[in-house]
mmCIF file of the C-alpha atoms, coordinates in Angstrom:
data_MODEL
# 
_entry.id   MODEL 
# 
loop_
_atom_site.group_PDB 
_atom_site.id 
_atom_site.type_symbol 
_atom_site.label_atom_id 
_atom_site.label_alt_id 
_atom_site.label_comp_id 
_atom_site.label_asym_id 
_atom_site.label_entity_id 
_atom_site.label_seq_id 
_atom_site.pdbx_PDB_ins_code 
_atom_site.Cartn_x 
_atom_site.Cartn_y 
_atom_site.Cartn_z 
_atom_site.occupancy 
_atom_site.B_iso_or_equiv 
_atom_site.pdbx_formal_charge 
_atom_site.auth_seq_id 
_atom_site.auth_comp_id 
_atom_site.auth_asym_id 
_atom_site.auth_atom_id 
_atom_site.pdbx_PDB_model_num 
ATOM 1   C CA . ASP A 1 1   ? 137.310 81.852  118.898 1.00 0.00 ? 1   ASP A CA 1 
ATOM 2   C CA . GLU A 1 2   ? 140.619 80.248  119.828 1.00 0.00 ? 2   GLU A CA 1 
ATOM 3   C CA . VAL A 1 3   ? 141.912 78.176  122.754 1.00 0.00 ? 3   VAL A CA 1 
ATOM 4   C CA . TYR A 1 4   ? 145.357 78.838  124.204 1.00 0.00 ? 4   TYR A CA 1 
ATOM 5   C CA . THR A 1 5   ? 147.061 76.470  126.656 1.00 0.00 ? 5   THR A CA 1 
ATOM 6   C CA . CYS A 1 6   ? 148.981 77.705  129.693 1.00 0.00 ? 6   CYS A CA 1 
ATOM 7   C CA . VAL A 1 7   ? 151.624 75.125  130.765 1.00 0.00 ? 7   VAL A CA 1 
ATOM 8   C CA . VAL A 1 8   ? 153.120 75.541  134.257 1.00 0.00 ? 8   VAL A CA 1 
ATOM 9   C CA . THR A 1 9   ? 156.267 73.707  135.405 1.00 0.00 ? 9   THR A CA 1 
ATOM 10  C CA . SER A 1 10  ? 158.227 74.039  138.618 1.00 0.00 ? 10  SER A CA 1 
ATOM 11  C CA . GLY A 1 11  ? 161.605 75.673  138.395 1.00 0.00 ? 11  GLY A CA 1 
ATOM 12  C CA . LYS A 1 12  ? 162.703 74.052  141.638 1.00 0.00 ? 12  LYS A CA 1 
ATOM 13  C CA . TYR A 1 13  ? 161.563 70.449  141.563 1.00 0.00 ? 13  TYR A CA 1 
ATOM 14  C CA . THR A 1 14  ? 162.410 68.812  138.241 1.00 0.00 ? 14  THR A CA 1 
ATOM 15  C CA . SER A 1 15  ? 160.494 65.668  139.137 1.00 0.00 ? 15  SER A CA 1 
ATOM 16  C CA . SER A 1 16  ? 157.194 67.481  139.609 1.00 0.00 ? 16  SER A CA 1 
ATOM 17  C CA . ALA A 1 17  ? 154.557 67.028  136.943 1.00 0.00 ? 17  ALA A CA 1 
ATOM 18  C CA . ALA A 1 18  ? 153.703 69.930  134.699 1.00 0.00 ? 18  ALA A CA 1 
ATOM 19  C CA . SER A 1 19  ? 150.229 71.447  134.952 1.00 0.00 ? 19  SER A CA 1 
ATOM 20  C CA . GLU A 1 20  ? 148.322 72.947  132.102 1.00 0.00 ? 20  GLU A CA 1 
ATOM 21  C CA . THR A 1 21  ? 145.034 74.764  131.704 1.00 0.00 ? 21  THR A CA 1 
ATOM 22  C CA . SER A 1 22  ? 143.101 76.072  128.733 1.00 0.00 ? 22  SER A CA 1 
ATOM 23  C CA . VAL A 1 23  ? 142.451 79.758  128.238 1.00 0.00 ? 23  VAL A CA 1 
ATOM 24  C CA . LYS A 1 24  ? 139.708 80.585  125.722 1.00 0.00 ? 24  LYS A CA 1 
ATOM 25  C CA . LEU A 1 25  ? 139.858 83.757  123.659 1.00 0.00 ? 25  LEU A CA 1 
ATOM 26  C CA . ASN A 1 26  ? 136.317 84.769  122.695 1.00 0.00 ? 26  ASN A CA 1 
ATOM 27  C CA . THR A 1 27  ? 136.185 86.981  119.620 1.00 0.00 ? 27  THR A CA 1 
ATOM 28  C CA . PHE A 1 28  ? 133.149 89.021  118.628 1.00 0.00 ? 28  PHE A CA 1 
ATOM 29  C CA . SER A 1 29  ? 132.303 91.580  115.980 1.00 0.00 ? 29  SER A CA 1 
ATOM 30  C CA . VAL A 1 30  ? 130.161 94.719  116.077 1.00 0.00 ? 30  VAL A CA 1 
ATOM 31  C CA . GLU A 1 31  ? 128.212 95.935  113.047 1.00 0.00 ? 31  GLU A CA 1 
ATOM 32  C CA . ALA A 1 32  ? 126.785 99.427  112.707 1.00 0.00 ? 32  ALA A CA 1 
ATOM 33  C CA . ILE A 1 33  ? 123.267 99.392  111.250 1.00 0.00 ? 33  ILE A CA 1 
ATOM 34  C CA . SER A 1 34  ? 123.042 102.882 109.790 1.00 0.00 ? 34  SER A CA 1 
ATOM 35  C CA . LYS A 1 35  ? 119.828 104.089 108.169 1.00 0.00 ? 35  LYS A CA 1 
ATOM 36  C CA . GLU A 1 36  ? 118.046 106.819 106.272 1.00 0.00 ? 36  GLU A CA 1 
ATOM 37  C CA . VAL A 1 37  ? 114.864 108.332 107.650 1.00 0.00 ? 37  VAL A CA 1 
ATOM 38  C CA . LYS A 1 38  ? 112.468 111.117 106.731 1.00 0.00 ? 38  LYS A CA 1 
ATOM 39  C CA . LYS A 1 39  ? 112.960 114.396 108.549 1.00 0.00 ? 39  LYS A CA 1 
ATOM 40  C CA . GLU A 1 40  ? 111.037 114.747 111.845 1.00 0.00 ? 40  GLU A CA 1 
ATOM 41  C CA . THR A 1 41  ? 110.184 111.045 112.039 1.00 0.00 ? 41  THR A CA 1 
ATOM 42  C CA . GLU A 1 42  ? 110.830 109.005 115.192 1.00 0.00 ? 42  GLU A CA 1 
ATOM 43  C CA . THR A 1 43  ? 113.234 106.209 114.324 1.00 0.00 ? 43  THR A CA 1 
ATOM 44  C CA . ILE A 1 44  ? 115.572 103.548 115.687 1.00 0.00 ? 44  ILE A CA 1 
ATOM 45  C CA . VAL A 1 45  ? 119.317 103.190 115.111 1.00 0.00 ? 45  VAL A CA 1 
ATOM 46  C CA . SER A 1 46  ? 121.071 99.995  116.126 1.00 0.00 ? 46  SER A CA 1 
ATOM 47  C CA . CYS A 1 47  ? 124.290 98.037  116.355 1.00 0.00 ? 47  CYS A CA 1 
ATOM 48  C CA . LYS A 1 48  ? 124.568 94.244  116.178 1.00 0.00 ? 48  LYS A CA 1 
ATOM 49  C CA . ILE A 1 49  ? 127.068 92.085  118.067 1.00 0.00 ? 49  ILE A CA 1 
ATOM 50  C CA . THR A 1 50  ? 127.833 88.573  116.845 1.00 0.00 ? 50  THR A CA 1 
ATOM 51  C CA . GLY A 1 51  ? 129.972 85.720  118.184 1.00 0.00 ? 51  GLY A CA 1 
ATOM 52  C CA . ILE A 1 52  ? 129.208 86.186  121.888 1.00 0.00 ? 52  ILE A CA 1 
ATOM 53  C CA . ASP A 1 53  ? 128.442 83.624  124.606 1.00 0.00 ? 53  ASP A CA 1 
ATOM 54  C CA . GLU A 1 54  ? 126.527 85.960  126.892 1.00 0.00 ? 54  GLU A CA 1 
ATOM 55  C CA . GLY A 1 55  ? 124.855 89.337  126.936 1.00 0.00 ? 55  GLY A CA 1 
ATOM 56  C CA . MET A 1 56  ? 127.083 92.376  126.462 1.00 0.00 ? 56  MET A CA 1 
ATOM 57  C CA . SER A 1 57  ? 126.831 95.839  127.949 1.00 0.00 ? 57  SER A CA 1 
ATOM 58  C CA . ILE A 1 58  ? 125.823 98.456  125.356 1.00 0.00 ? 58  ILE A CA 1 
ATOM 59  C CA . ALA A 1 59  ? 126.217 102.190 125.924 1.00 0.00 ? 59  ALA A CA 1 
ATOM 60  C CA . TRP A 1 60  ? 125.124 104.928 123.501 1.00 0.00 ? 60  TRP A CA 1 
ATOM 61  C CA . SER A 1 61  ? 126.580 108.417 123.187 1.00 0.00 ? 61  SER A CA 1 
ATOM 62  C CA . GLY A 1 62  ? 126.384 111.353 120.800 1.00 0.00 ? 62  GLY A CA 1 
ATOM 63  C CA . PHE A 1 63  ? 122.991 112.629 121.922 1.00 0.00 ? 63  PHE A CA 1 
ATOM 64  C CA . THR A 1 64  ? 121.488 115.071 124.397 1.00 0.00 ? 64  THR A CA 1 
ATOM 65  C CA . THR A 1 65  ? 119.767 113.135 127.188 1.00 0.00 ? 65  THR A CA 1 
ATOM 66  C CA . GLY A 1 66  ? 116.002 113.616 127.117 1.00 0.00 ? 66  GLY A CA 1 
ATOM 67  C CA . ALA A 1 67  ? 116.054 115.810 124.034 1.00 0.00 ? 67  ALA A CA 1 
ATOM 68  C CA . ASP A 1 68  ? 117.212 113.242 121.483 1.00 0.00 ? 68  ASP A CA 1 
ATOM 69  C CA . PHE A 1 69  ? 116.129 109.805 122.528 1.00 0.00 ? 69  PHE A CA 1 
ATOM 70  C CA . VAL A 1 70  ? 113.183 107.892 123.955 1.00 0.00 ? 70  VAL A CA 1 
ATOM 71  C CA . ALA A 1 71  ? 114.867 104.701 125.154 1.00 0.00 ? 71  ALA A CA 1 
ATOM 72  C CA . SER A 1 72  ? 117.690 102.279 124.529 1.00 0.00 ? 72  SER A CA 1 
ATOM 73  C CA . SER A 1 73  ? 117.551 98.505  124.757 1.00 0.00 ? 73  SER A CA 1 
ATOM 74  C CA . GLY A 1 74  ? 119.378 95.312  123.869 1.00 0.00 ? 74  GLY A CA 1 
ATOM 75  C CA . SER A 1 75  ? 118.367 91.680  123.504 1.00 0.00 ? 75  SER A CA 1 
ATOM 76  C CA . TYR A 1 76  ? 120.647 88.625  123.484 1.00 0.00 ? 76  TYR A CA 1 
ATOM 77  C CA . ASP A 1 77  ? 119.761 85.715  121.172 1.00 0.00 ? 77  ASP A CA 1 
ATOM 78  C CA . SER A 1 78  ? 121.408 82.511  122.412 1.00 0.00 ? 78  SER A CA 1 
ATOM 79  C CA . SER A 1 79  ? 120.451 80.565  119.271 1.00 0.00 ? 79  SER A CA 1 
ATOM 80  C CA . SER A 1 80  ? 122.600 82.793  117.053 1.00 0.00 ? 80  SER A CA 1 
ATOM 81  C CA . ASN A 1 81  ? 125.046 84.072  119.688 1.00 0.00 ? 81  ASN A CA 1 
ATOM 82  C CA . SER A 1 82  ? 124.138 87.623  118.772 1.00 0.00 ? 82  SER A CA 1 
ATOM 83  C CA . GLN A 1 83  ? 122.755 90.740  120.401 1.00 0.00 ? 83  GLN A CA 1 
ATOM 84  C CA . THR A 1 84  ? 121.220 93.893  118.972 1.00 0.00 ? 84  THR A CA 1 
ATOM 85  C CA . GLY A 1 85  ? 121.363 97.195  120.805 1.00 0.00 ? 85  GLY A CA 1 
ATOM 86  C CA . THR A 1 86  ? 118.856 99.850  119.764 1.00 0.00 ? 86  THR A CA 1 
ATOM 87  C CA . LEU A 1 87  ? 118.488 103.577 120.372 1.00 0.00 ? 87  LEU A CA 1 
ATOM 88  C CA . THR A 1 88  ? 115.083 105.164 119.708 1.00 0.00 ? 88  THR A CA 1 
ATOM 89  C CA . VAL A 1 89  ? 115.548 108.724 118.450 1.00 0.00 ? 89  VAL A CA 1 
ATOM 90  C CA . LYS A 1 90  ? 112.765 111.277 118.971 1.00 0.00 ? 90  LYS A CA 1 
ATOM 91  C CA . SER A 1 91  ? 111.185 112.907 115.942 1.00 0.00 ? 91  SER A CA 1 
ATOM 92  C CA . GLY A 1 92  ? 112.249 116.346 117.173 1.00 0.00 ? 92  GLY A CA 1 
ATOM 93  C CA . ALA A 1 93  ? 115.897 115.291 117.030 1.00 0.00 ? 93  ALA A CA 1 
ATOM 94  C CA . VAL A 1 94  ? 115.695 114.069 113.433 1.00 0.00 ? 94  VAL A CA 1 
ATOM 95  C CA . GLU A 1 95  ? 116.479 117.339 111.708 1.00 0.00 ? 95  GLU A CA 1 
ATOM 96  C CA . THR A 1 96  ? 119.935 116.822 110.183 1.00 0.00 ? 96  THR A CA 1 
ATOM 97  C CA . ASP A 1 97  ? 122.372 113.958 109.673 1.00 0.00 ? 97  ASP A CA 1 
ATOM 98  C CA . LYS A 1 98  ? 123.830 112.712 112.951 1.00 0.00 ? 98  LYS A CA 1 
ATOM 99  C CA . THR A 1 99  ? 126.309 110.121 114.151 1.00 0.00 ? 99  THR A CA 1 
ATOM 100 C CA . TYR A 1 100 ? 125.636 108.147 117.324 1.00 0.00 ? 100 TYR A CA 1 
ATOM 101 C CA . THR A 1 101 ? 128.237 105.973 119.039 1.00 0.00 ? 101 THR A CA 1 
ATOM 102 C CA . CYS A 1 102 ? 127.611 102.412 120.235 1.00 0.00 ? 102 CYS A CA 1 
ATOM 103 C CA . THR A 1 103 ? 130.124 101.129 122.822 1.00 0.00 ? 103 THR A CA 1 
ATOM 104 C CA . VAL A 1 104 ? 130.069 97.403  123.600 1.00 0.00 ? 104 VAL A CA 1 
ATOM 105 C CA . SER A 1 105 ? 131.801 95.730  126.544 1.00 0.00 ? 105 SER A CA 1 
ATOM 106 C CA . SER A 1 106 ? 131.585 92.379  128.314 1.00 0.00 ? 106 SER A CA 1 
ATOM 107 C CA . THR A 1 107 ? 129.356 92.052  131.371 1.00 0.00 ? 107 THR A CA 1 
ATOM 108 C CA . VAL A 1 108 ? 131.377 89.028  132.550 1.00 0.00 ? 108 VAL A CA 1 
ATOM 109 C CA . ASN A 1 109 ? 135.040 89.659  131.737 1.00 0.00 ? 109 ASN A CA 1 
ATOM 110 C CA . THR A 1 110 ? 135.824 93.126  133.045 1.00 0.00 ? 110 THR A CA 1 
ATOM 111 C CA . ALA A 1 111 ? 139.365 92.919  131.673 1.00 0.00 ? 111 ALA A CA 1 
ATOM 112 C CA . SER A 1 112 ? 138.187 92.752  128.067 1.00 0.00 ? 112 SER A CA 1 
ATOM 113 C CA . ALA A 1 113 ? 138.520 95.833  125.885 1.00 0.00 ? 113 ALA A CA 1 
ATOM 114 C CA . ALA A 1 114 ? 135.417 97.748  124.859 1.00 0.00 ? 114 ALA A CA 1 
ATOM 115 C CA . LYS A 1 115 ? 134.551 98.118  121.183 1.00 0.00 ? 115 LYS A CA 1 
ATOM 116 C CA . THR A 1 116 ? 133.246 101.452 119.913 1.00 0.00 ? 116 THR A CA 1 
ATOM 117 C CA . ILE A 1 117 ? 131.541 101.938 116.540 1.00 0.00 ? 117 ILE A CA 1 
ATOM 118 C CA . ASN A 1 118 ? 129.768 104.866 114.887 1.00 0.00 ? 118 ASN A CA 1 
ATOM 119 C CA . VAL A 1 119 ? 126.177 104.513 113.633 1.00 0.00 ? 119 VAL A CA 1 
ATOM 120 C CA . ASP A 1 120 ? 125.027 107.104 111.082 1.00 0.00 ? 120 ASP A CA 1 
ATOM 121 C CA . LEU A 1 121 ? 121.508 108.524 110.913 1.00 0.00 ? 121 LEU A CA 1 
ATOM 122 C CA . ASN A 1 122 ? 120.993 110.095 107.485 1.00 0.00 ? 122 ASN A CA 1 
ATOM 123 C CA . VAL A 1 123 ? 117.989 112.412 107.280 1.00 0.00 ? 123 VAL A CA 1 
ATOM 124 C CA . TYR A 1 124 ? 116.113 113.174 104.069 1.00 0.00 ? 124 TYR A CA 1 
ATOM 125 C CA . ASP A 1 125 ? 113.080 115.360 103.323 1.00 0.00 ? 125 ASP A CA 1 
ATOM 126 C CA . VAL A 1 126 ? 110.121 114.999 100.941 1.00 0.00 ? 126 VAL A CA 1 
ATOM 127 C CA . GLU A 1 127 ? 108.374 117.940 99.287  1.00 0.00 ? 127 GLU A CA 1 
ATOM 128 C CA . ALA A 1 128 ? 105.019 117.605 97.552  1.00 0.00 ? 128 ALA A CA 1 
ATOM 129 C CA . ILE A 1 129 ? 104.768 119.555 94.293  1.00 0.00 ? 129 ILE A CA 1 
ATOM 130 C CA . SER A 1 130 ? 101.049 120.317 93.938  1.00 0.00 ? 130 SER A CA 1 
ATOM 131 C CA . LYS A 1 131 ? 99.577  121.870 90.797  1.00 0.00 ? 131 LYS A CA 1 
ATOM 132 C CA . ASP A 1 132 ? 96.405  122.972 89.015  1.00 0.00 ? 132 ASP A CA 1 
ATOM 133 C CA . ALA A 1 133 ? 95.135  121.131 85.923  1.00 0.00 ? 133 ALA A CA 1 
ATOM 134 C CA . PHE A 1 134 ? 92.220  121.337 83.489  1.00 0.00 ? 134 PHE A CA 1 
ATOM 135 C CA . VAL A 1 135 ? 89.465  118.741 83.912  1.00 0.00 ? 135 VAL A CA 1 
ATOM 136 C CA . GLY A 1 136 ? 90.051  115.763 81.623  1.00 0.00 ? 136 GLY A CA 1 
ATOM 137 C CA . THR A 1 137 ? 93.535  116.912 80.579  1.00 0.00 ? 137 THR A CA 1 
ATOM 138 C CA . SER A 1 138 ? 96.521  114.628 81.208  1.00 0.00 ? 138 SER A CA 1 
ATOM 139 C CA . THR A 1 139 ? 98.894  116.070 83.788  1.00 0.00 ? 139 THR A CA 1 
ATOM 140 C CA . THR A 1 140 ? 101.531 115.074 86.293  1.00 0.00 ? 140 THR A CA 1 
ATOM 141 C CA . VAL A 1 141 ? 102.044 115.278 90.057  1.00 0.00 ? 141 VAL A CA 1 
ATOM 142 C CA . SER A 1 142 ? 105.479 115.132 91.632  1.00 0.00 ? 142 SER A CA 1 
ATOM 143 C CA . CYS A 1 143 ? 107.357 114.849 94.908  1.00 0.00 ? 143 CYS A CA 1 
ATOM 144 C CA . LYS A 1 144 ? 110.946 115.926 95.452  1.00 0.00 ? 144 LYS A CA 1 
ATOM 145 C CA . ILE A 1 145 ? 113.201 113.963 97.800  1.00 0.00 ? 145 ILE A CA 1 
ATOM 146 C CA . SER A 1 146 ? 116.304 115.745 99.081  1.00 0.00 ? 146 SER A CA 1 
ATOM 147 C CA . ASP A 1 147 ? 119.435 114.651 100.983 1.00 0.00 ? 147 ASP A CA 1 
ATOM 148 C CA . LEU A 1 148 ? 119.175 110.978 100.031 1.00 0.00 ? 148 LEU A CA 1 
ATOM 149 C CA . GLN A 1 149 ? 122.280 108.794 100.116 1.00 0.00 ? 149 GLN A CA 1 
ATOM 150 C CA . ALA A 1 150 ? 120.954 106.280 97.554  1.00 0.00 ? 150 ALA A CA 1 
ATOM 151 C CA . LEU A 1 151 ? 117.961 105.562 95.315  1.00 0.00 ? 151 LEU A CA 1 
ATOM 152 C CA . ALA A 1 152 ? 114.665 105.172 97.113  1.00 0.00 ? 152 ALA A CA 1 
ATOM 153 C CA . THR A 1 153 ? 111.445 103.339 96.350  1.00 0.00 ? 153 THR A CA 1 
ATOM 154 C CA . VAL A 1 154 ? 108.324 105.446 95.861  1.00 0.00 ? 154 VAL A CA 1 
ATOM 155 C CA . THR A 1 155 ? 104.747 104.234 96.132  1.00 0.00 ? 155 THR A CA 1 
ATOM 156 C CA . TRP A 1 156 ? 102.026 106.520 94.800  1.00 0.00 ? 156 TRP A CA 1 
ATOM 157 C CA . LYS A 1 157 ? 98.527  106.271 96.261  1.00 0.00 ? 157 LYS A CA 1 
ATOM 158 C CA . LYS A 1 158 ? 95.212  107.813 95.293  1.00 0.00 ? 158 LYS A CA 1 
ATOM 159 C CA . GLY A 1 159 ? 93.324  107.840 98.560  1.00 0.00 ? 159 GLY A CA 1 
ATOM 160 C CA . SER A 1 160 ? 94.052  104.410 100.059 1.00 0.00 ? 160 SER A CA 1 
ATOM 161 C CA . GLN A 1 161 ? 94.521  102.719 96.669  1.00 0.00 ? 161 GLN A CA 1 
ATOM 162 C CA . VAL A 1 162 ? 98.069  102.024 95.448  1.00 0.00 ? 162 VAL A CA 1 
ATOM 163 C CA . VAL A 1 163 ? 98.508  103.460 91.950  1.00 0.00 ? 163 VAL A CA 1 
ATOM 164 C CA . THR A 1 164 ? 102.123 102.526 91.249  1.00 0.00 ? 164 THR A CA 1 
ATOM 165 C CA . THR A 1 165 ? 105.311 101.596 93.024  1.00 0.00 ? 165 THR A CA 1 
ATOM 166 C CA . GLY A 1 166 ? 108.962 101.374 92.046  1.00 0.00 ? 166 GLY A CA 1 
ATOM 167 C CA . ALA A 1 167 ? 112.308 103.116 92.073  1.00 0.00 ? 167 ALA A CA 1 
ATOM 168 C CA . VAL A 1 168 ? 112.365 106.898 91.861  1.00 0.00 ? 168 VAL A CA 1 
ATOM 169 C CA . GLN A 1 169 ? 112.359 108.081 88.254  1.00 0.00 ? 169 GLN A CA 1 
ATOM 170 C CA . GLY A 1 170 ? 115.603 109.652 87.135  1.00 0.00 ? 170 GLY A CA 1 
ATOM 171 C CA . THR A 1 171 ? 118.954 109.522 88.886  1.00 0.00 ? 171 THR A CA 1 
ATOM 172 C CA . LEU A 1 172 ? 120.440 110.753 92.112  1.00 0.00 ? 172 LEU A CA 1 
ATOM 173 C CA . GLU A 1 173 ? 121.587 114.294 91.364  1.00 0.00 ? 173 GLU A CA 1 
ATOM 174 C CA . GLN A 1 174 ? 124.837 115.776 92.605  1.00 0.00 ? 174 GLN A CA 1 
ATOM 175 C CA . ASP A 1 175 ? 122.936 117.694 95.279  1.00 0.00 ? 175 ASP A CA 1 
ATOM 176 C CA . LYS A 1 176 ? 121.434 114.361 96.479  1.00 0.00 ? 176 LYS A CA 1 
ATOM 177 C CA . THR A 1 177 ? 117.920 115.130 95.223  1.00 0.00 ? 177 THR A CA 1 
ATOM 178 C CA . GLN A 1 178 ? 115.501 112.946 93.276  1.00 0.00 ? 178 GLN A CA 1 
ATOM 179 C CA . THR A 1 179 ? 112.092 113.659 91.797  1.00 0.00 ? 179 THR A CA 1 
ATOM 180 C CA . SER A 1 180 ? 109.295 111.119 91.378  1.00 0.00 ? 180 SER A CA 1 
ATOM 181 C CA . THR A 1 181 ? 106.559 111.967 88.887  1.00 0.00 ? 181 THR A CA 1 
ATOM 182 C CA . LEU A 1 182 ? 103.153 110.333 88.412  1.00 0.00 ? 182 LEU A CA 1 
ATOM 183 C CA . THR A 1 183 ? 101.118 110.891 85.241  1.00 0.00 ? 183 THR A CA 1 
ATOM 184 C CA . VAL A 1 184 ? 97.384  111.356 85.835  1.00 0.00 ? 184 VAL A CA 1 
ATOM 185 C CA . ALA A 1 185 ? 95.627  110.508 82.575  1.00 0.00 ? 185 ALA A CA 1 
ATOM 186 C CA . SER A 1 186 ? 92.238  112.210 82.932  1.00 0.00 ? 186 SER A CA 1 
ATOM 187 C CA . PRO A 1 187 ? 91.558  114.020 86.214  1.00 0.00 ? 187 PRO A CA 1 
ATOM 188 C CA . GLN A 1 188 ? 87.863  114.737 86.783  1.00 0.00 ? 188 GLN A CA 1 
ATOM 189 C CA . ASP A 1 189 ? 87.679  116.234 90.273  1.00 0.00 ? 189 ASP A CA 1 
ATOM 190 C CA . ASP A 1 190 ? 90.033  117.595 92.903  1.00 0.00 ? 190 ASP A CA 1 
ATOM 191 C CA . GLU A 1 191 ? 92.106  114.581 93.888  1.00 0.00 ? 191 GLU A CA 1 
ATOM 192 C CA . VAL A 1 192 ? 94.761  113.912 96.503  1.00 0.00 ? 192 VAL A CA 1 
ATOM 193 C CA . TYR A 1 193 ? 97.730  111.696 95.647  1.00 0.00 ? 193 TYR A CA 1 
ATOM 194 C CA . THR A 1 194 ? 100.170 110.498 98.312  1.00 0.00 ? 194 THR A CA 1 
ATOM 195 C CA . CYS A 1 195 ? 103.884 109.962 97.682  1.00 0.00 ? 195 CYS A CA 1 
ATOM 196 C CA . VAL A 1 196 ? 105.250 107.283 100.064 1.00 0.00 ? 196 VAL A CA 1 
ATOM 197 C CA . VAL A 1 197 ? 109.062 107.111 100.156 1.00 0.00 ? 197 VAL A CA 1 
ATOM 198 C CA . THR A 1 198 ? 110.953 104.059 101.400 1.00 0.00 ? 198 THR A CA 1 
ATOM 199 C CA . SER A 1 199 ? 114.719 104.403 101.614 1.00 0.00 ? 199 SER A CA 1 
# 
């Protein structure tokens, strides 16, 4: 933020005193908070505004009204001079990667320029790779994650019990797929393992 001074002097009366007033230039920044989310999962995309003295007007575009989103909102935090605008995207709209647009403008100074920024929603999918195994024979179960932008964290569960957690085994392939594999030492009965992916 900067302060500029406007100095006014009379061009007619040289003996008149000059008058000056301060004009403050308020600068703010807008950050796109892009995210990755599992296919067909309701989610929230957001943009964050910092360096503001009052609430800003936030408008979202890039969606079909009613079909894509549930609601949009924004909250101003006076302690940090920041505001976050959110757009809740319906699960039915989370099928492929999309870009939503967040436009921010002042609610006080109508002469100020609006700032527009793109927020990306990257959609990935998870496929369970089930298999048959002999009783008591060591085997593996796997899940394949496709269309990821970066390494994910995978937590494996047996029922409600966490078995292991950590980064996906292997590397991000050129086709943006990863496979996480869990070794089951000695299966005795039909068992269900759950692959929980956190991007």
